[in-house]
Structure formats: structure tokens, C-alpha cells
C-alpha positions as CSV (number, residue, x, y, z in Angstrom):
1,M,7.9,-49.5,-41.8
2,K,8.9,-48.8,-38.2
3,S,11.6,-46.2,-37.7
4,A,15.0,-47.7,-36.0
5,T,16.0,-46.0,-32.5
6,V,19.7,-46.1,-32.0
7,L,21.0,-45.4,-28.6
8,N,24.7,-44.6,-27.4
9,V,25.5,-46.9,-24.5
10,P,29.3,-46.1,-23.4
11,D,29.7,-48.8,-21.1
12,I,29.4,-51.6,-23.7
13,S,32.6,-53.5,-23.4
14,C,32.1,-57.3,-24.0
15,E,30.0,-60.1,-25.3
16,H,28.2,-60.4,-21.8
17,C,27.1,-56.6,-22.4
18,V,25.7,-57.4,-25.7
19,N,23.9,-60.6,-24.4
20,A,22.5,-58.7,-21.4
21,I,21.2,-55.9,-23.3
22,T,19.5,-57.9,-26.1
23,S,17.8,-60.1,-23.7
24,E,16.2,-57.3,-21.8
25,V,15.3,-55.2,-25.0
26,T,14.1,-58.3,-26.9
27,S,11.4,-58.6,-24.1
28,V,9.9,-55.1,-24.7
29,D,6.7,-55.1,-26.3
30,G,6.9,-54.3,-30.1
31,V,10.2,-54.5,-30.3
32,D,11.1,-56.4,-33.9
33,S,14.9,-56.5,-33.7
34,V,17.8,-55.5,-31.4
35,A,21.3,-55.1,-32.8
36,V,24.1,-54.1,-30.5
37,D,27.2,-52.9,-32.2
38,L,30.3,-53.4,-29.5
39,E,32.7,-51.4,-31.2
40,A,30.7,-48.3,-32.0
41,K,28.8,-48.6,-28.4
42,T,25.2,-48.5,-29.9
43,V,22.3,-50.3,-29.6
44,T,19.9,-50.2,-32.8
45,V,16.3,-51.2,-32.3
46,V,13.4,-51.5,-34.5
47,G,10.0,-51.0,-33.0
48,G,9.0,-50.6,-29.5
49,D,8.8,-47.4,-27.2
50,H,11.6,-45.3,-27.0
51,D,11.3,-44.9,-23.0
52,S,10.6,-48.8,-22.9
53,I,13.8,-49.7,-24.6
54,V,15.8,-46.8,-22.5
55,A,14.2,-48.6,-19.3
56,A,15.2,-52.2,-20.5
57,I,18.9,-51.3,-21.1
58,D,18.9,-49.6,-17.6
59,E,17.4,-52.9,-16.2
60,A,20.2,-54.8,-18.1
61,G,22.7,-52.6,-15.8
62,Y,23.6,-50.0,-18.6
63,D,23.0,-46.4,-18.9
64,V,22.1,-44.5,-22.3
65,A,24.0,-41.3,-23.3
66,A,22.1,-38.5,-23.7
67,N,23.0,-37.6,-27.1
68,S,21.1,-41.0,-28.3
69,T,18.6,-40.5,-31.2
70,G,15.5,-42.0,-31.3
71,G,12.6,-42.9,-34.1
72,S,8.9,-43.1,-33.2
């Protein structure tokens, strides 16, 4: 089973943010699922490469907080 990567994205503030991040991250090779929690301001991703996921979130226009945790 693939581990989940949980990333803190403090600038998530609305449904547009959720859609933009989901769209970018789902296009990353190996990503099986993406869940954006608007209230917790987190993005949980199953599958994919951590650096590629962070780059996709950056491409969507959002910064990942330094205290985010990752799987493999």
C-alpha cells in the first residue's frame, strides 16, 4: 500500500484553491488520490513523488509550509 503525504498549505482559502490544487496534483505521475481539506489547510496525496507534488502545488500558485510531512 502506498503511503500518504500530508502537506500544510496555509494559503488555501476557498473552493477555487481546492480545485486549482486538485487539478495540478492529479496530473502528477503516480498520484492515486488527492484530498484537499479547506478548514485544516492541508493536502493529502496518495502516491506520487514528494518533490513533484510540491512542485505541482507551487504551479497552482500555493506554497507548502516547511513543517509538512511526507510519505515515500
